[in-house]
C-alpha positions in Angstrom: -26.5 65.5 0.7 -23.0 65.7 2.7 -23.3 62.6 4.6 -24.9 60.7 1.9 -21.6 61.2 -0.1 -19.2 60.0 2.4 -21.4 56.9 2.9 -20.3 56.1 -0.8 -17.1 57.3 -0.4 -16.6 54.9 2.4 -18.4 52.0 0.7 -16.0 52.9 -2.2 -13.1 52.6 -0.2 -13.5 49.6 1.6 -15.4 47.3 -0.9 -11.9 46.0 -2.2 -10.7 45.4 1.0 -13.8 43.0 1.9 -12.6 40.8 -1.5 -9.0 41.0 -0.7 -9.0 37.1 1.1 -11.0 36.0 -2.2 -8.3 37.4 -4.1 -5.1 36.8 -3.4 -7.2 32.9 -3.0 -7.7 33.0 -7.1 -3.9 34.3 -7.4 -2.5 31.7 -5.0 -4.6 29.5 -6.9 -3.0 30.7 -10.2 0.4 30.5 -8.9 0.0 27.1 -8.5 -1.3 26.0 -11.4 2.1 27.9 -13.2 3.9 26.4 -11.6 2.4 23.0 -12.0 2.3 23.8 -16.1 6.1 25.3 -15.8 6.9 22.2 -14.2 5.5 19.9 -17.0 6.2 21.8 -19.7 10.0 21.8 -18.4 10.0 18.3 -18.3 8.4 17.4 -21.0 11.3 19.5 -22.9 13.6 17.6 -21.4 11.7 14.0 -22.4 11.5 15.4 -25.6 15.0 16.3 -26.1 16.8 12.7 -24.2 14.0 10.9 -26.7 16.2 11.9 -29.2 19.9 12.3 -28.4 19.2 8.4 -27.4 20.7 6.6 -30.6 18.4 3.3 -30.4 18.1 1.1 -33.1 15.8 1.5 -35.9 13.3 -1.2 -34.8 12.9 0.9 -31.4 10.5 3.6 -31.7 12.7 6.8 -29.7 9.3 7.7 -27.5 8.5 4.5 -27.0 11.8 3.5 -25.7 12.7 6.3 -24.0 9.1 6.2 -21.9 9.7 2.6 -21.7 13.9 3.5 -20.5 12.3 6.1 -17.9 10.4 4.4 -16.3 12.3 1.5 -15.8 15.2 4.1 -14.4 12.8 5.6 -12.4 10.9 2.6 -10.5 14.6 1.1 -10.1 16.3 3.9 -8.2 13.3 5.5 -6.4 11.1 3.0 -5.8 12.9 -0.2 -5.2 14.9 1.1 -2.4 12.1 1.8 0.0 11.1 -1.6 -0.9 14.3 -3.0 0.5 13.4 -1.5 3.3 10.5 -2.4 3.7 11.1 -6.0 3.2 13.9 -5.5 5.8 11.9 -4.1 8.3 9.4 -7.1 8.1 12.2 -9.7 8.4 13.2 -7.5 11.5 9.3 -8.1 12.8 9.3 -11.8 11.9 12.9 -12.6 13.4 13.3 -10.5 16.3 9.5 -9.2 17.3 7.5 -12.1 17.2 9.9 -14.4 19.5 10.4 -11.8 22.0 6.8 -12.0 22.4 6.4 -15.3 22.4 8.8 -15.7 25.6 6.9 -12.8 26.9 3.2 -14.3 26.4 3.7 -16.7 29.7 4.4 -13.8 31.8 1.4 -12.0 30.5 -0.8 -14.7 30.8 0.3 -14.6 34.4 -0.5 -11.2 34.6 -3.7 -11.1 33.3 -4.9 -13.8 35.3 -3.5 -12.2 38.6 -5.4 -9.2 36.9 -8.7 -11.2 37.2 -8.3 -12.7 41.1 -7.6 -8.8 42.0 -11.0 -8.0 40.9 -12.6 -11.3 42.1 -14.2 -12.4 39.1 -16.7 -15.3 39.7 -18.6 -17.2 36.9 -18.2 -20.5 35.1 -15.8 -21.7 32.9 -17.0 -20.3 29.6 -17.4 -17.1 31.1 -13.9 -16.6 32.9 -12.2 -17.9 29.3 -14.3 -15.5 27.6 -13.2 -12.9 30.1 -9.6 -14.2 29.9 -9.3 -14.1 26.0 -11.2 -10.4 26.5 -8.2 -8.9 28.5 -5.7 -10.8 26.7 -6.6 -9.6 23.4 -5.5 -6.4 24.3 -2.5 -7.0 26.4 -1.0 -8.7 23.3 -1.7 -6.0 21.4 0.3 -3.7 23.6 2.9 -5.5 24.1 3.4 -6.2 20.8 3.1 -1.9 19.6 5.9 -1.6 22.3 8.6 -3.9 20.6 7.8 -2.8 17.0 8.4 1.3 18.8 11.8 -0.6 20.4 13.1 -2.5 17.0 11.5 -0.1 14.6 10.1 -1.8 12.3 6.2 -0.9 12.7 4.0 -2.6 10.4 2.0 0.9 9.4 5.5 2.8 8.4 6.9 -0.7 6.5 2.9 -0.6 4.5 2.7 2.7 4.1 6.4 4.7 3.4 6.7 2.4 -0.1 3.5 3.5 -1.0 4.2 6.5 -0.6 7.0 6.7 -2.6 5.4 4.9 -5.7 2.5 7.1 -5.9 3.7 10.7 -6.6 6.1 9.3 -8.8 3.2 7.1 -10.4 0.9 10.4 -10.9 3.6 12.7 -11.6 4.8 11.0 -14.7 1.4 10.3 -16.1 0.0 13.6 -15.8 3.7 14.4 -18.3 2.8 12.2 -20.5 -0.3 13.0 -21.1 0.4 16.5 -21.4 3.3 15.6 -23.7 0.3 13.2 -26.1 -1.7 16.6 -26.2 -2.3 18.2 -29.8 -0.3 19.5 -31.3 2.4 16.8 -30.7 5.0 14.4 -31.8 3.8 11.4 -30.4 1.2 11.6 -33.6 3.5 10.1 -35.5 5.0 7.3 -33.3 3.2 4.1 -33.2 4.0 1.6 -30.9 2.9 -2.4 -30.8 -0.8 -2.4 -30.5 -1.0 1.8 -30.5 -1.3 3.4 -34.1 -0.5 6.8 -32.6 1.1 7.7 -28.6 -1.7 10.4 -28.1 -4.5 7.9 -28.7 -5.4 5.4 -26.9 -5.1 2.1 -27.9 -8.1 0.6 -29.9 -7.9 -3.1 -29.7 -8.0 -2.9 -25.9 -4.8 -4.3 -25.7 -2.9 -3.0 -23.4 -5.1 -2.0 -21.3 -5.8 -6.2 -21.0 -2.8 -6.5 -20.6 -2.0 -4.1 -17.5 -5.1 -5.7 -15.9 -3.6 -9.2 -16.1 0.2 -8.0 -15.2 -1.8 -6.8 -11.7 -3.6 -9.6 -11.2 -0.4 -12.1 -11.5 1.2 -9.5 -9.2 -2.0 -10.3 -6.4 -1.4 -14.2 -7.4 1.9 -15.2 -7.4 2.1 -14.3 -3.6 1.4 -17.9 -2.7 4.6 -18.9 -5.5 7.7 -18.4 -3.8 6.3 -19.6 -0.2 8.0 -21.6 1.8 6.5 -25.0 3.1 6.7 -24.0 6.5 4.4 -20.8 5.3 2.0 -22.8 3.3 1.7 -24.8 6.2 0.8 -21.4 8.8 -1.8 -20.1 6.3 -3.2 -23.7 6.8 -3.7 -23.8 9.7 -5.6 -20.2 10.1 -7.7 -21.1 7.3 -8.2 -24.4 9.7 -8.7 -22.2 12.7 -10.4 -19.6 11.1 -13.1 -22.3 9.6 -13.2 -23.6 13.4 -14.5 -20.1 14.5 -16.9 -19.5 12.2 -18.7 -22.5 12.3 -19.2 -22.0 15.9 -20.9 -18.7 15.0 -17.5 -16.2 15.7 -17.4 -13.2 13.1 -13.2 -13.6 11.7 -11.8 -11.1 9.6 -8.7 -12.0 7.4 -7.5 -8.5 6.4 -4.8 -10.4 3.8 -7.8 -11.5 2.1 -9.9 -8.4 2.0 -6.4 -6.8 0.6 -6.4 -9.6 -2.3 -10.4 -9.4 -3.1 -10.1 -5.2 -3.1 -7.0 -6.1 -5.6 -8.5 -8.5 -7.8 -11.6 -5.9 -8.2 -8.9 -3.0 -9.3 -7.6 -5.0 -11.7 -10.9 -5.1 -14.1 -11.1 -1.4 -13.0 -8.0 -0.6 -13.7 -9.2 -2.2 -17.3 -11.4 -0.1 -18.3 -9.6 3.1 -16.9 -6.7 3.0 -18.6 -8.6 2.6 -21.7 -9.8 5.8 -21.8 -6.3 7.4 -21.5 -3.4 8.0 -23.9 -1.0 5.4 -25.7 1.8 7.2 -24.0 0.0 6.4 -20.1 -1.3 2.7 -21.2 2.5 2.4 -22.1 4.0 3.9 -19.1 1.5 1.8 -16.8 2.1 -1.3 -18.6 5.8 -1.1 -18.3 5.6 0.2 -15.1 3.1 -2.6 -13.8 5.6 -5.2 -15.4 9.2 -4.0 -13.3 6.3 -4.4 -10.1 5.6 -7.8 -10.7 9.3 -8.6 -11.0 10.3 -7.0 -8.9 7.7 -8.6 -6.5 9.0 -12.3 -7.9 12.9 -11.4 -7.3 12.0 -9.9 -3.3 9.7 -12.8 -2.7 12.5 -15.0 -4.2 15.2 -13.4 -1.9 12.3 -13.8 1.3 12.3 -18.0 0.2 15.9 -18.3 0.4 17.1 -16.4 3.2 17.4 -18.4 6.8 14.6 -18.5 9.2 14.3 -18.5 12.9 13.1 -22.2 13.7 9.4 -22.4 15.2 7.8 -24.7 17.0 4.6 -26.4 16.1 3.2 -24.7 18.8 4.3 -21.5 17.3 2.8 -22.2 13.9 -0.9 -21.7 16.1 -2.6 -18.4 14.8 -2.3 -16.0 17.3 -5.6 -15.3 18.0 -6.4 -19.4 18.8 -3.2 -19.0 21.5 -5.4 -15.7 23.3 -7.4 -19.0 24.3 -5.6 -19.9 27.1 -5.1 -24.3 27.7 -3.0 -23.2 30.0 -3.0 -22.0 33.4 -7.1 -22.4 33.5 -9.3 -19.7 33.6 -11.1 -20.6 36.0 -8.9 -20.6 38.4 -10.2 -16.8 39.1 -13.4 -18.4 40.0 -11.9 -20.4 42.7 -9.9 -17.6 43.9 -13.0 -15.6 43.8 -14.6 -18.0 46.5 
């Protein structure tokens, strides 16, 4: 009897400790939710106070005007600096890394041929050329990565950091306006454009469709400010790609893959925008419009800057250069004999 009682007491004593980690995890989740909720509440109160304090003209509704103002100011001071930083890194890659890589290419050719001679490669002309291309491709990529690291213009960071700076702002602001649109809310009393209320979705779907068109325009307008040299390089790349595919080779074009994905995203964005409150729709349309204008300005700036003069041979696609015309890849075969 005493043993049974002692066992029950021990079980009661240690059961709470068994569930202690789960309880701590639940508390952490509750604290996180409380922090996010309190932060959104503080920002929401500040937004409403700002909307009331700004002396807008009577023709502009205060809350809609403040949504547009907050969007423009946040994009101007948070995302634009990162976009300019990325554009300058892109220019450094074009003006410094690419010319240096072209200067290093003959030495890399000789090194690959020397390695093939050292390995006593034997084969016919086609086999020698394929082996040369197989070895030359990773050699060029390794040298390119080395030059990117040397000059601090890695394309991965150039592409990801501006996106990483925009995503938290976009998600956080969308959450803020979505919370402010929950009932009861002062957004019920204000209409703007085709929105009967900022707390309800656009019944005409005008803003979601405009959002999709602006996103699509941002994709398609990338060619509007391209220089003649850039258009000529793109034409040669397309011609080279068609020739490779005609021979049965698989050629991936990341730029076109991204563009096709963005076109599909434009359609998907219409469907998503149709389900969010009008305040979020207005924020998304304003942000997309700002992004489109920013793209135009940066592309125009890029088209007007002085560029490094390249010869016609330098304008060939990189992959076609890895197929050597000189020196001939047959030389390893002769040395092997």
